[in-house]
N, C-alpha and C positions, 0 to 999 in steps of 0.2 A: 591331471585327470585323464583317465583312459577313454578311448572312443566309445567303448561299451557303456561307460558311466555318464555319457552326455545326456542331458534332459531330452525327453521326447519332443516330437514336433508340436504338440499342443501343450507343452509344459508352461507353467506360470513364469518360469525363468525367462522365456523368450518375450513374453509380454512386458515384463519389467525391464528387460534389457532394451527392447524397442522404445519403451516410454522414456527411459533415461537417456538413451543415445539421441532420440529426437529432441529432447529438452536441451541437451548440451549443444547440438548442432544449431538449434534455434537461437540459443543465447549467443553463440559465436557469430551467426549471421546477423543478428540484431546489433551486436556490438560493432561489427564491421560496417554494415550499411548505414545504420543510424549514426554511427560515429562520423562517417564521411559526410553525411548530410549536415550534421550539426557543425562539422568543421567548416564547411562552406558557408553555413549561415553565420558563423561567428568570426571568420577570418576574411571573407570576401564581401565585396559590396553587393547589395541586393540589385535586382533588375530594375527596381524603381529608381534607385540612386544612380545607376549607370545611365538610364534613359534621361534623367534630369541633367546630369553633367554633360552628356552628349548634346543635348538641346542647347545648353549654355555655350558650348564650343561652336555650334552652328550659328547662334546669334552673334557671337564675337566675330566669326568669319564674315557674316553679312555686314556687320558694322564696319569692318576694315574695308570691305569692297565698296561700300557706299561713300565713306568719307575719310578713309585713311585714319590718321591719328585723331582728327576731330571726331570722327564717328566712333572710334574706340573709346575716347574720353567720355562721350555722351552715354555710351552703353555701360561703361564702368560706373558712372554716377547712378544709373538706374539699378545696377546690381547692388549698390550699397543699401538700397531700400529693400531689396529682396532677400539678401543673405547677410548674416552677421559674421562674415568671414572675409579674409583677404582674397582679392581677385585681381589677376593681372593677365595681360596678353603680351606674349613675347614672340620674337622672330626666331629664325633658324640659328642665328648667332647669339641667342640668349639675351638679346637686347629688347627693351620695352618697345612695343608698337604704339604706345600712347605718348602723350606729351609729358607725362610724369615719369622721371627717370627712377631706376631701381636703386635703393640704398644698400648698404653693406649687408644688413641682416637679410634682406630679400634675396640678394645675390648668393648668400650662403645657403639659403633654403633651396635655390635652384639646383644645387649640386646633389640634392637628395630627393628628387622628384620621383613619384611613383606613377605607374600606369593604372588604368581602370581594372585590369585583370590581375593585379598583384595582390597578394595577401596582406592584410593589415594586422601586423603583429604587435607593434610598439604601442605603448600608451600615448595618449594625446591625440592631436588631430594632424594627420600627415598632409603634406602638400602633393597635389596630383597634377599631372600634365596630360591634357587631352588635345591631341592634334586637330587642326581644322578638318572637318569631314571631306571637303572638296579639294582643298590644297594643303595637305599636311606639311609640305616642304616650306610653305610661306610662313606659317605661324602656328602657335598653340595657345590654348587656354591653360593658365595656371591658377589653381584655386586651393585654398585651405579647406579641407573636407568639412562641410557643415556638421554641426553636432548631431542633427537628426539622422544623418546618413552613417554614423559610426556603427560598424557591426559589433555584435557581442554584447548588446545591452542586457540581454537576459541570459548571459552565459552561465551564471551560477544556477539559475532556475532550470535551465535545460540540462545541466549536469546532474542535478537532483532527479529530474525526470528520467534521464537516460540511465544513470548508474544506480538509482534507488527504486523509483516507482515502477518502472516497466519491468525490471528483473523481479521485483517483488510480486507483481501481478502474475507473471508467468510461473513463478515458483508456487504461488497460490493455486494456479490452474493445475500444476503438477501434483500438488497435495490433494486437490479434489479428485484427480484421476486415480491416484493411489488409494484414496479413501473408498471410491466406488469399486475399485478393483479388489481391494483386500478387506477393508473394514466392514463394508456393508454385508458381504456374505458371512463374515465372522459374527456380526451382530445377529444375523438370522439364525446361525447355529446356536448362539447363546440364548436366543428367545426359545428355540426348540428345547434346549436343555432345561431352561426355566419351566417350560410347559411340562416336561417330564417330572420335574420336582413337584409340580402342582398336580400330579397324577392325570395330566391330559395326554394320554399316550396316543391319541388319534391325530395329534398335530403333525403335519408334514411340511417339508420345505417346498418353496415354490419351484415350478419347472424351470424358471430362469436360472436358478442356481444348480439344480440337479442335472441339467442338460449341458452345463459347461464342460468342455473337454479337458480342462486342466486339473491340477491337484485339488483345488477347492471344490470342483465338481465331483471328483472322486470322494472327497471327504463328505460332501453333502449326501451323495448316494449311500455311503457307508452309514451316515447318521439315519437316513430314512430306513435302510435295511435293518439297522439295529432297533429303531423304533418299532417297525413292524414285527420284528422278532420278539421284542419285549412285550408288545401288546398281545401277540398271540400266546406267549407263554403265560402271562398273567391271566388272560381270558381262559386258557385251558385249565390252569390251576383253580381258578374260581369255579369253572364248570365241574371239575373233578370233585371239589369240596361239596358243591350242591348235590351232585349225583351220589357221592359217597354217603352223605347224610341221609339222602332219600333211600338208598339201597339198604342202609343199616336199620332203618325203622322197621322193616318187615321181619327180619330175624329177631330183633329185640321184642317186637310185639308177640311173636310166637313163643319166645322164652317167657314172657310175662304170663301168657295164657297157660303154658305148660306148668309154670310154677304154682299157679292157682288151681290147677286141675287135680283130680284125685288119682293120678297115675301112680304106678308102683315106682319104687326107687330106681329099679333097673331101667325101666322105660324112660324115666325122667333123665337119668344119666346119659342114656343113648341120645335122647333128644337134645340135651344141652351140648354134648360132644359134637353132634352133627351140625348144630347151628354155629357153635364156636369155630369149628373148622371152616365153615362157609364164610364167616366174617373174617377170619384170618386170611383166607385166600383173597377175599375182596380187598382188604387193606394192602396186602402184599402186591397184588396186581396193580392197584391204583398207584402205589408208591413207585413201582417199577416203571409204569407209563409216564409218570411225572419226571422220573429220573432220566428216561430216554429222551424226553422232550427238552429238558433243560441242560443236561450234561453234554458238552460239545468237545470234551477232551478226546484225542485220538485213541482208538481202541488198538490193542495188539493185533498185528496183521500176520496172517499165515496162510499157507496153501491148504485148501479143503477139497476133498474128493466127495462130490455130491452122491455118487452111487453108494459108497460106504456109509455116509451119514444117513442116507435113506434106509438102508438095511437095518441099522441100529435103531432108528426111530420106529420103523414098522414092527420090529420085534416087541418093543414096549407097547405099541398101540394094539397089536394083536392080543397081547396078554391082558390088557386092561379092557378092551372092547369085546373080546371073544370072536373077532373076525379072523377068517382064514388068511394066511399070507398070500394066497392066490388072488385075493380081492384087492390087495395093495400092490399094484404093478408099477414097474419102473422100466422105461425104455431109454434112459439116459446112458450115454456111452461111458465106459470106464475112464476115458480121457477127459471127462468133464471135471476140471479142477478150477476152483475160483479162489479169489483172494478175499479174506475177511477174518472176522473174529469167530472162533469156533463156538463158544458158548452162546453168543448173541444170535448167530445164524441158526444154531440148533434149536433155540427157543422159538425163533420165528417160524421155522419149518414145522416144528412140532405143533405149534398153535394152528397153523394152516391145515395140517393133516387131521388134527382132532376135530376142527370145524367141519372138514369134508366128511369124516366118518359120522359125525353126529347128525348131519343133514341128509345123508344118503340112506336109501331103504335097505332092509336086510337083503343080503345077497348082492348088493350093489358093488360096483367097481370104482376104485379111486386110482387114477393113473398119473404118474409123473413123467413128463416128457421134456426134452430140451434140445436146443440147437445152438450152434456157435454163430454169433453175429459180430464179426470184427473182433474188437477187444472185449466183448461181453459174451456171457452165456445167457440165453433167453430160456427160462424154465417155466413150465406150465403144469399146474396141478389141477386136475379136473375131476369133479364128482358127478353123481347122478341124482342130485337132490332136487332137480327141477329148476334151479336158478332163482333169481330174484327179479323184481320189476326193474326196468331200465333206470327209473328215477332213483332207485335205492343202491345202485352200483357204487356210488361214492359214499353214501351214508353208512354202509356196513363197516367202514373204517373209523367211524366216529365212536368215541367211548360210550359205553352203556347203551348201545343200540342193539335191540333184540327184535328182529323182524317177525319171528315166529310167536311172539308173545309169551315166551317161556317164563316161568316163575323164577325170580332171582335166586341164584344159587343152585337151582336144579340142573338146568342145561348150560349154565355159565352166566356171566355178568355182562357180556357184550364188550369185553376188554381185549380178547385174544387177538383179533385182527388189527386193532389199534396198536397193540404192542408189536405185532409182527411188522406192520408198515414202518413204525419208527425204527425198529431194529434193522430192517433192510436198508432204510435210508441212511442209517449210520454206517452201513457197509459201503456206501457210495453207490447203491443200487436204487431201483424203483419197484413199486408193487402196485398193481392195479387189477381190477376185476372186470369180467365180461361174461355174458351168457353164451353157453356152447350149444344150446338146443336141448340137451338132456340134463344139464346141470349148470353149475357155476365153475368157471375157469379162472383161477388166480394166476396171473403172470408176474414174474419178477425177473429183473435183469441184474446180474451180478458181474463184477469185474473178473475177467478171466485171468488165470494164472499162467504165465508164459514159461515157467520153469518146469522141470521134471522132478516130481517128488516121489517118495517111496510110499506105496500103499500100505505096507506092513508098519512103517514108522507112523503113518497117520492113524492106523487102526489102534496102535498102542496109546496114542493120545486121545482117541475118540471116547473110549469107555470111561476113563476118569472124568472127562469133560462132561459127558452126559449125566454122570452120577452127580455132578454139581448142579445140574439144571433141575429145578423143582418143576413138577407137573404144572403146566399153565392152563388155566381155564380159558374158554372162548365165549 
């Protein structure tokens, strides 16, 4: 793996790696520390056993000091009642300090005596030698380890606990951690997907998942973004269908009235043609707006000179509106080249220009200005139509919004600016409106082209491209 391919600092890889490494280290530490503890418990005498045996050795020493062999005999008789094990007291020369001599079997055991600190490995009950506490060179207590002091009584039980139960519990904790880390967020994503399937497009993931810095957080944010996008698209399409059906009622009603009137055939044909043309433009504009909103495939990208595009658009606008070319002014430099799709940008700019002409008074001025701002060009198209209320600066971009109360189809259907905004956004730019004092100023920022393109070559592409652009209503 290359260094550049390593996961990021907040990647889920590091969380999983830390969790697994911590689990492995914990199991190693548990095996070592608990193993040593259980080894001591199963191979060495307990502190209780050592204390009892040391006390017996002290009693044997006191009995020797009080009465020598008779004292030791008396003490050994009392020990027969206390412990069901062989007990003896021997001197430094391995001879009995009592009046009872050692037999061959007992002498043989004396050659395999163990100390209190020795491990108990063999099966059976070993013989232990405990020197006198005050005078170890004088004598020692020898005792067959009592049954109750034998270590390792629960050796199998503790092996099951150590090698089975405890690792199983820690593995269960690891599974719980992995479940909370991976499965719980995936379950939430599944619930959101099921909500979409049930047409509940307003369901969103919790902030605990979307704020995670790892891959699951990125996936959750993508899910929420996709949900918002899907909800807005469906809402727009539903709104367009409602508005379209509403807008079609008026021309259909006029057609019904015209068909029932006593008009001449020529007048009736003109009326029907005018209404059908209006309905066709309405349907085409509505479909184009829906396409711009839903289609996210990348558009062909090329260099566009704004000055040449403006000149071509103003020629058409002057011919259709009867305005003089002096009323459509442009102060954008010839060096203003932007990146985008020619057809889509031409349609957007044409819509904005037509909207400005329609709302400006006769003899008014429409001006296009622009300036370079880093890697963008900031273009402004200003009319003298008096502007709109501040509360309507955002509403004018909504479909079927006509602030002047124009009759549908006469001055437009209120779709032009919506189409223009969607077109500009697909170019990677932004479009917004503001009042300039004398009229409305529409601002749009487009990505600047850093190369050097040929104006003549662009002009040769411009005319055919504009020929493909149908006149857009506003």
